[in-house]
DSSP file (Angstrom, degrees, kcal/mol; ACC not computed):
  #  RESIDUE AA STRUCTURE BP1 BP2  ACC     N-H-->O    O-->H-N    N-H-->O    O-->H-N    TCO  KAPPA ALPHA  PHI   PSI    X-CA   Y-CA   Z-CA
    1    1 A X     >        0   0    0      0, 0.0     4,-1.8     0, 0.0     5,-0.1   0.000 360.0 360.0 360.0 -45.0  -34.7   50.1   56.1
    2    2 A X  H  >  +     0   0    0      1,-0.2     4,-2.7     2,-0.2     5,-0.2   0.875 360.0  54.8 -68.1 -36.4  -32.5   47.4   54.5
    3    3 A X  H  > S+     0   0    0      1,-0.2     4,-2.7     2,-0.2    -1,-0.2   0.908 107.5  49.7 -62.9 -40.5  -33.8   44.7   56.8
    4    4 A X  H  > S+     0   0    0      2,-0.2     4,-2.4     1,-0.2    -1,-0.2   0.915 111.9  47.9 -64.7 -41.5  -37.3   45.5   55.7
    5    5 A X  H  X S+     0   0    0     -4,-1.8     4,-2.2     2,-0.2    -2,-0.2   0.904 113.1  48.4 -65.0 -41.3  -36.4   45.4   52.1
    6    6 A X  H  X S+     0   0    0     -4,-2.7     4,-2.6     2,-0.2    -2,-0.2   0.898 111.7  49.7 -65.2 -40.2  -34.6   42.1   52.6
    7    7 A X  H  X S+     0   0    0     -4,-2.7     4,-2.5     2,-0.2    -2,-0.2   0.912 109.9  50.8 -65.3 -41.6  -37.6   40.7   54.5
    8    8 A X  H  X S+     0   0    0     -4,-2.4     4,-2.0     1,-0.2    -2,-0.2   0.915 112.7  46.3 -61.2 -43.0  -39.9   41.7   51.7
    9    9 A X  H  X S+     0   0    0     -4,-2.2     4,-2.5     2,-0.2    -2,-0.2   0.906 111.5  51.3 -66.4 -41.4  -37.7   40.1   49.1
   10   10 A X  H  X S+     0   0    0     -4,-2.6     4,-2.3     1,-0.2    -2,-0.2   0.897 110.2  49.4 -63.1 -39.9  -37.4   36.9   51.2
   11   11 A X  H  X S+     0   0    0     -4,-2.5     4,-2.5     2,-0.2    -1,-0.2   0.897 111.0  49.8 -65.5 -40.2  -41.2   36.7   51.6
   12   12 A X  H  X S+     0   0    0     -4,-2.0     4,-2.2     2,-0.2    -2,-0.2   0.905 111.4  48.6 -65.0 -41.5  -41.7   37.1   47.8
   13   13 A X  H  X S+     0   0    0     -4,-2.5     4,-2.5     2,-0.2    -2,-0.2   0.901 111.1  50.5 -65.0 -40.6  -39.1   34.4   47.1
   14   14 A X  H  X S+     0   0    0     -4,-2.3     4,-2.3     2,-0.2     5,-0.2   0.927 110.4  49.2 -62.6 -45.2  -40.8   32.1   49.6
   15   15 A X  H  X S+     0   0    0     -4,-2.5     4,-2.1     1,-0.2    -2,-0.2   0.903 112.2  48.6 -60.6 -41.2  -44.2   32.7   48.0
   16   16 A X  H  X S+     0   0    0     -4,-2.2     4,-2.5     2,-0.2    -2,-0.2   0.898 109.0  53.3 -66.8 -40.7  -42.8   32.0   44.5
   17   17 A X  H  X S+     0   0    0     -4,-2.5     4,-2.6     1,-0.2    -2,-0.2   0.941 111.6  44.9 -58.2 -48.9  -41.1   28.8   45.7
   18   18 A X  H  X S+     0   0    0     -4,-2.3     4,-2.0     1,-0.2    -1,-0.2   0.862 111.3  53.8 -67.1 -34.8  -44.4   27.5   47.1
   19   19 A X  H  X S+     0   0    0     -4,-2.1     4,-1.3    -5,-0.2    -1,-0.2   0.929 111.6  45.1 -62.9 -44.4  -46.3   28.5   44.0
   20   20 A X  H  X S+     0   0    0     -4,-2.5     4,-1.9     1,-0.2     3,-0.4   0.926 112.9  50.8 -64.0 -44.9  -43.8   26.6   41.8
   21   21 A X  H  < S+     0   0    0     -4,-2.6    11,-0.5     1,-0.2    -1,-0.2   0.848 114.0  44.4 -63.0 -34.5  -43.9   23.6   44.1
   22   22 A X  H  < S+     0   0    0     -4,-2.0    -1,-0.2    -5,-0.2    -2,-0.2   0.682 121.0  36.7 -85.2 -17.6  -47.7   23.5   44.1
   23   23 A X  H  < S+     0   0    0     -4,-1.3     2,-0.3    -3,-0.4    -2,-0.2   0.583  81.5 111.6-113.1 -11.3  -48.2   24.0   40.3
   24   24 A X     <  +     0   0    0     -4,-1.9     7,-2.4    -5,-0.2     8,-0.6  -0.480  43.9 164.5 -69.0 126.8  -45.4   22.2   38.6
   25   25 A X  E     -A   30   0A   0     -2,-0.3     2,-0.4     5,-0.3     5,-0.2  -0.963  27.5-161.9-141.6 158.3  -46.8   19.2   36.7
   26   26 A X  E >  S-A   29   0A   0      3,-2.2     3,-1.9    -2,-0.3    -2,-0.0  -0.978  80.4  -9.0-140.8 127.5  -45.8   16.7   34.0
   27   27 A X  T 3  S-     0   0    0     -2,-0.4     3,-0.1     1,-0.3    -1,-0.0   0.849 131.3 -52.3  55.5  37.4  -48.3   14.6   32.0
   28   28 A X  T 3  S+     0   0    0      1,-0.2     2,-0.5     0, 0.0    -1,-0.3   0.439 114.2 114.3  83.5  -1.0  -51.1   15.7   34.3
   29   29 A X  E <   -A   26   0A   0     -3,-1.9    -3,-2.2     7,-0.0     2,-0.3  -0.899  67.0-128.3-107.7 129.7  -49.3   14.8   37.6
   30   30 A X  E     -A   25   0A   0     -2,-0.5    -5,-0.3    -5,-0.2     6,-0.3  -0.599  23.6-165.5 -70.2 129.4  -48.3   17.4   40.1
   31   31 A X  S    S+     0   0    0     -7,-2.4     3,-0.2    -2,-0.3     5,-0.2   0.841  74.2  26.4 -91.1 -35.4  -44.6   16.7   40.8
   32   32 A X  S    S+     0   0    0     -8,-0.6    -1,-0.1   -11,-0.5    -7,-0.1   0.255  92.9  87.8-118.9  13.2  -43.8   18.6   44.0
   33   33 A X  S    S-     0   0    0     -9,-0.2    26,-0.3   -11,-0.1    -1,-0.1   0.433 102.0-105.9 -93.4   2.6  -47.0   19.0   45.9
   34   34 A X  S    S+     0   0    0     21,-0.2    23,-0.9    -3,-0.2    22,-0.1   0.445  94.0 107.6  92.7   0.6  -46.5   15.6   47.8
   35   35 A X        +     0   0    0     21,-0.1     2,-0.7    -5,-0.1    21,-0.1   0.723  53.7  86.8 -86.7 -21.0  -49.2   13.7   45.8
   36   36 A X        +     0   0    0     -6,-0.3    19,-0.2    19,-0.2     3,-0.1  -0.707  47.0 170.6 -82.5 115.6  -46.9   11.5   43.7
   37   37 A X        +     0   0    0     -2,-0.7     2,-0.3     1,-0.3    19,-0.2   0.711  67.1  10.3 -97.7 -24.5  -46.1    8.4   45.8
   38   38 A X        -     0   0    0     16,-0.1     2,-0.4    17,-0.1    -1,-0.3  -0.976  60.6-171.1-155.5 141.8  -44.3    6.4   43.2
   39   39 A X  E     -B   53   0B   0     14,-2.6    14,-2.8    -2,-0.3     2,-0.5  -0.991   5.2-162.8-139.7 126.3  -43.0    7.1   39.7
   40   40 A X  E     -B   52   0B   0     -2,-0.4     2,-0.4    12,-0.2    12,-0.2  -0.949   8.9-168.6-113.8 126.1  -41.7    4.6   37.2
   41   41 A X  E     -B   51   0B   0     10,-3.1    10,-2.7    -2,-0.5     2,-0.7  -0.915  23.9-126.6-113.9 138.1  -39.6    5.8   34.3
   42   42 A X  E     +B   50   0B   0     -2,-0.4     8,-0.2     8,-0.2     5,-0.1  -0.748  40.8 158.8 -82.0 114.2  -38.6    3.8   31.2
   43   43 A X        +     0   0    0      6,-3.1     2,-0.2    -2,-0.7     7,-0.2   0.382  59.7   4.8-119.5   0.6  -34.9    4.1   31.1
   44   44 A X  S    S-     0   0    0      5,-1.6     2,-0.4     2,-0.2     5,-0.2  -0.766  94.7 -47.6-158.8-157.1  -33.9    1.1   29.0
   45   45 A X  S    S-     0   0    0     -2,-0.2     3,-0.3     3,-0.1     4,-0.1  -0.741  91.6 -10.8 -96.5 137.4  -35.1   -1.8   27.0
   46   46 A X  S >  S-     0   0    0     -2,-0.4     3,-1.1     1,-0.2    -2,-0.2  -0.106 104.4 -47.1  77.5-171.3  -37.8   -4.2   28.3
   47   47 A X  T 3  S+     0   0    0      1,-0.2     3,-0.4     2,-0.1    -1,-0.2   0.740 133.4  58.1 -73.6 -21.9  -39.4   -4.6   31.7
   48   48 A X  T 3  S+     0   0    0     -3,-0.3    -1,-0.2     1,-0.2    -2,-0.2   0.497  88.3  78.6 -83.9  -2.3  -36.1   -4.6   33.4
   49   49 A X  S <  S+     0   0    0     -3,-1.1    -6,-3.1    -5,-0.2    -5,-1.6  -0.120  71.2 110.6 -99.0  38.0  -35.2   -1.2   32.0
   50   50 A X  E     -B   42   0B   0     -3,-0.4     2,-0.5    -8,-0.2    -8,-0.2  -0.787  52.6-151.0-112.0 156.3  -37.2    0.9   34.4
   51   51 A X  E     -B   41   0B   0    -10,-2.7   -10,-3.1    -2,-0.3     2,-0.4  -0.994  12.6-157.7-122.9 124.9  -36.3    3.2   37.2
   52   52 A X  E     +B   40   0B   0     -2,-0.5     2,-0.3   -12,-0.2   -12,-0.2  -0.852  15.9 173.4-104.6 140.2  -38.7    3.7   40.1
   53   53 A X  E     -B   39   0B   0    -14,-2.8   -14,-2.6    -2,-0.4     2,-0.5  -0.985  25.6-146.9-142.4 151.7  -38.6    6.7   42.3
   54   54 A X        +     0   0    0     -2,-0.3   -16,-0.1   -16,-0.2   -17,-0.1  -0.960  26.8 159.0-119.8 111.8  -40.6    8.2   45.1
   55   55 A X        +     0   0    0     -2,-0.5   -21,-0.2   -19,-0.2   -19,-0.2   0.211  42.5 108.5-115.2  13.1  -40.7   11.9   45.1
   56   56 A X        +     0   0    0    -19,-0.2     2,-0.3   -21,-0.1   -21,-0.1  -0.079  32.9 113.1 -78.5-175.2  -43.8   12.3   47.2
   57   57 A X        -     0   0    0    -23,-0.9     2,-0.3   -24,-0.0   -21,-0.1  -0.876  65.3 -43.3 140.7-171.9  -44.1   13.5   50.7
   58   58 A X        -     0   0    0     -2,-0.3     2,-0.4   -23,-0.0   -24,-0.2  -0.646  51.4-118.5 -92.2 147.8  -45.4   16.4   52.7
   59   59 A X        -     0   0    0    -26,-0.3   -26,-0.1    -2,-0.3    -1,-0.0  -0.703  32.3-130.6 -82.1 130.2  -45.0   20.0   51.7
   60   60 A X        -     0   0    0     -2,-0.4    -1,-0.1     1,-0.1     0, 0.0  -0.194   2.3-136.0 -75.0 172.0  -43.0   22.0   54.2
   61   61 A X        -     0   0    0      2,-0.3     3,-0.1    -2,-0.0    -1,-0.1   0.537  40.6-113.3-105.2 -10.9  -44.1   25.4   55.6
   62   62 A X  S    S+     0   0    0      1,-0.4     2,-0.3   -44,-0.0    -2,-0.0   0.466  80.9 112.6  90.2   1.4  -40.8   27.2   55.3
   63   63 A X        -     0   0    0      0, 0.0    -1,-0.4     0, 0.0     2,-0.4  -0.732  56.5-138.1-107.3 159.9  -40.3   27.4   59.0
   64   64 A X        -     0   0    0     -2,-0.3     2,-0.2    -3,-0.1     3,-0.1  -0.886   6.1-140.8-117.9 145.8  -37.7   25.7   61.2
   65   65 A X        -     0   0    0     -2,-0.4     3,-0.1     1,-0.2     0, 0.0  -0.499  40.5 -80.8 -92.4 169.7  -37.9   24.1   64.6
   66   66 A X        -     0   0    0     -2,-0.2    -1,-0.2     1,-0.1     2,-0.0  -0.217  60.2 -80.4 -65.9 162.1  -35.3   24.3   67.3
   67   67 A X        -     0   0    0     -3,-0.1     2,-0.4     1,-0.0    -1,-0.1  -0.318  45.2-157.8 -64.3 145.0  -32.2   22.1   67.2
   68   68 A X        -     0   0    0     -3,-0.1     2,-0.4     2,-0.0    -1,-0.0  -0.983   2.7-149.5-126.8 139.0  -32.6   18.5   68.4
   69   69 A X        -     0   0    0     -2,-0.4     2,-0.4     2,-0.0     0, 0.0  -0.840  13.6-175.1-105.1 144.5  -29.8   16.3   69.6
   70   70 A X        -     0   0    0     -2,-0.4     2,-0.2     2,-0.0    -2,-0.0  -0.994  14.8-136.7-138.0 146.6  -29.9   12.5   69.3
   71   71 A X        -     0   0    0     -2,-0.4     2,-0.5     0, 0.0    -2,-0.0  -0.593   9.8-133.4 -99.4 162.1  -27.5    9.9   70.5
   72   72 A X        -     0   0    0     -2,-0.2     4,-0.1     2,-0.0     2,-0.0  -0.972  21.0-149.1-116.4 124.8  -26.0    6.9   68.8
   73   73 A X        -     0   0    0     -2,-0.5     0, 0.0     2,-0.3     0, 0.0  -0.154  26.9-107.5 -82.1-178.4  -26.1    3.6   70.7
   74   74 A X  S    S+     0   0    0      2,-0.0     2,-0.4    -2,-0.0    -1,-0.1   0.571  99.5  69.9 -87.4 -10.2  -23.6    0.8   70.5
   75   75 A X              0   0    0      1,-0.1    -2,-0.3     0, 0.0     0, 0.0  -0.893 360.0 360.0-110.3 138.0  -26.0   -1.5   68.5
   76   76 A X              0   0    0     -2,-0.4    -1,-0.1    -4,-0.1    -2,-0.0   0.513 360.0 360.0 -69.6 360.0  -27.0   -0.9   65.0
């Protein structure tokens, strides 16, 4: 009984997370849906006072893949 209630709550939280990620916008731009590829913010005076950020990317599905191992070689 408790597992079912926990699963129901987890599913509701997941749905809410994805709803927020897909609908959050600022100045007409969706922020977390993966569509913003570059963002420049004015953080100081003049043209040198900007901060550039990339917050775009793909939206996850909420599922996980199996563990993967990778080795490190001797050359960078």
